[in-house]
C-alpha positions in Angstrom: 10.8 -12.6 -12.3 8.9 -10.0 -10.4 6.2 -10.5 -7.7 2.9 -8.6 -8.3 1.3 -8.1 -4.9 -2.2 -6.8 -3.8 -4.1 -7.1 -0.6 -7.4 -8.1 -2.4 -8.3 -9.9 -5.5 -10.7 -7.0 -6.4 -7.6 -4.7 -6.7 -6.4 -7.0 -9.5 -9.6 -7.4 -11.4 -8.3 -5.5 -14.5 -5.1 -7.5 -14.6 -4.7 -10.7 -16.6 -4.2 -13.8 -14.5 -0.9 -14.6 -16.3 0.9 -11.3 -16.5 4.2 -12.0 -18.3 7.3 -11.7 -16.1 5.2 -11.6 -12.9 4.1 -14.1 -10.3 1.0 -13.0 -8.4 0.3 -12.8 -4.7 -2.9 -11.8 -2.9 -2.2 -11.4 0.8 -5.5 -10.4 2.4 -6.0 -7.1 4.1 -4.1 -5.7 7.1 -0.5 -5.7 8.3 -0.4 -9.2 9.8 -1.8 -10.9 6.7 0.4 -8.8 4.5 3.5 -9.7 6.5 2.7 -13.4 6.7 1.9 -13.9 3.0 4.8 -11.8 1.7 7.3 -13.5 4.0 6.1 -16.9 2.9 6.4 -15.9 -0.8 9.9 -14.5 -0.4 11.0 -17.5 1.7 9.8 -19.9 -1.1 11.1 -18.0 -4.1 13.6 -15.4 -5.3 12.4 -12.2 -7.0 14.2 -9.3 -8.6 11.5 -6.9 -7.5 8.2 -6.7 -5.6 5.6 -4.5 -7.3 2.6 -3.7 -5.0 -0.6 -2.4 -6.5 -3.6 -1.4 -4.6 -6.0 1.3 -3.4 -5.5 4.0 -0.8 -7.5 6.8 0.8 -6.2 10.3 0.1 -5.8 12.4 3.3 -4.0 15.2 1.5 -6.6 17.2 -0.4 -4.2 18.0 -3.2 -4.1 14.3 -4.2 -6.6 13.4 -6.9 -8.0 10.1 -8.2 -4.7 9.1 -9.8 -1.9 6.6 -9.3 0.9 7.6 -6.9 4.2 5.9 -6.2 5.0 5.6 -2.5 8.4 6.8 -1.3 7.9 6.3 2.4 5.6 4.2 4.6 4.6 5.1 8.2 2.5 3.2 10.7 -0.3 5.4 12.0 -1.9 3.0 14.5 1.0 2.4 16.9 2.3 4.4 19.9 5.6 4.1 21.7 6.0 3.9 25.5 6.1 7.7 25.6 2.7 7.9 23.8 4.1 9.2 20.6 1.6 8.3 17.7 3.3 6.7 14.7 6.3 5.6 16.7 6.6 1.8 17.4 8.5 0.5 20.4 10.8 -1.7 18.2 10.3 -0.9 14.5 11.4 2.1 12.6 8.9 5.0 12.4 9.4 5.3 8.7 10.5 2.8 6.0 12.0 4.4 2.9 10.9 2.7 -0.3 12.3 4.7 -3.2 11.8 7.8 -5.2 8.1 7.9 -4.8 6.3 11.2 -4.5 4.1 10.5 -1.5 4.2 9.0 2.0 1.6 6.5 3.1 0.3 5.9 6.6 -0.6 2.2 7.2 -2.9 0.9 9.9 -5.1 -2.1 10.6 -8.3 -0.2 10.3 -10.1 1.3 7.3 -9.8 5.1 7.7 -13.2 6.7 7.0 -13.7 9.6 9.3 -12.4 13.2 9.6 -11.2 12.7 13.2 -8.9 9.9 12.2 -7.5 11.9 9.3 -6.7 14.8 11.7 -4.6 12.4 13.9 -2.8 10.8 10.9 -2.1 13.9 8.7 0.5 15.4 11.0 2.7 12.3 10.5 3.4 13.6 7.0 1.4 11.2 4.9 -0.7 12.0 1.9 -2.3 8.5 1.7 -3.6 5.8 4.0 -3.9 2.1 3.5 -3.7 -1.2 5.5 -0.6 -3.0 4.2 2.2 -0.8 2.6 4.3 -0.5 5.8 4.3 -4.3 6.2 5.2 -4.9 2.6 8.0 -2.4 2.7 9.4 -3.8 6.0 9.3 -7.4 4.8 11.0 -6.5 1.5 13.7 -4.7 3.4 14.3 -7.7 5.7 14.7 -9.9 2.6 16.8 -7.3 0.7 14.4 -7.3 -2.3 13.6 -4.0 -4.1 10.0 -2.9 -3.8 7.7 -0.4 -5.6 4.3 0.5 -4.2 1.8 2.0 -6.6 -1.5 3.2 -5.1 -4.6 4.4 -6.8 -6.7 6.9 -4.8 -10.1 5.3 -4.2 -11.6 7.6 -1.6 -11.0 10.7 0.6 -10.7 8.7 3.9 -13.7 10.6 5.2 -17.2 9.6 6.2 -18.6 6.8 4.0 -15.2 6.1 2.4 -16.0 2.4 2.4 -18.9 3.1 0.0 -16.6 5.2 -2.2 -14.1 2.4 -2.2 -16.6 -0.2 -3.3 -17.7 2.0 -6.1 -14.2 2.8 -7.4 -12.1 -0.3 -6.8 -12.6 -1.6 -10.4 -11.6 1.8 -11.9 -8.6 1.9 -9.6 -7.5 -1.5 -10.8 -7.7 -0.4 -14.4 -5.6 2.7 -13.6 -3.0 0.5 -11.9 -3.0 -2.0 -14.9 -2.4 0.9 -17.2 0.5 2.1 -15.1 2.1 -1.4 -15.0 1.6 -1.7 -18.8 3.4 1.7 -19.3 6.2 1.0 -16.8 6.9 -2.6 -17.6 5.7 -3.0 -21.2 3.3 -5.9 -20.4 
């Protein structure tokens, strides 16, 4: 059995409630809620794989409104004792996930302005979200393989929250099509 994970129910609106071969988990937004909910789920049951689906802002202008598989997760809203952005005092700077083609920067705030993008982009990420690093870190602690699929909902610039609201249903449909293609369900 696999575990299908999303931060918000709206990111799963195009998915059937009973997807064959998958249990379903909606964690809530942000790193703490993601960590708590996924830890509880993995503590309560065994899964052969975690499959995360959700939306992300594109901070690399080459990324279009498409679905991308994440290969690396970074925290963008932490600083170590030397003031280095993206470096946590006790967690790894990067968590490798797999063969995905893009890195994602995770933070506990919705990125929607050019100044924030200018701070995050040098970390090497093409996407931003609020949960991927937490999911990847928890999966690693439990030794469960994880895939993170993100659909680009906005450009992480001014008024991105409005773009997200307008595109989340279309992103969910893109993600559902990808799951159907990759898993035959």
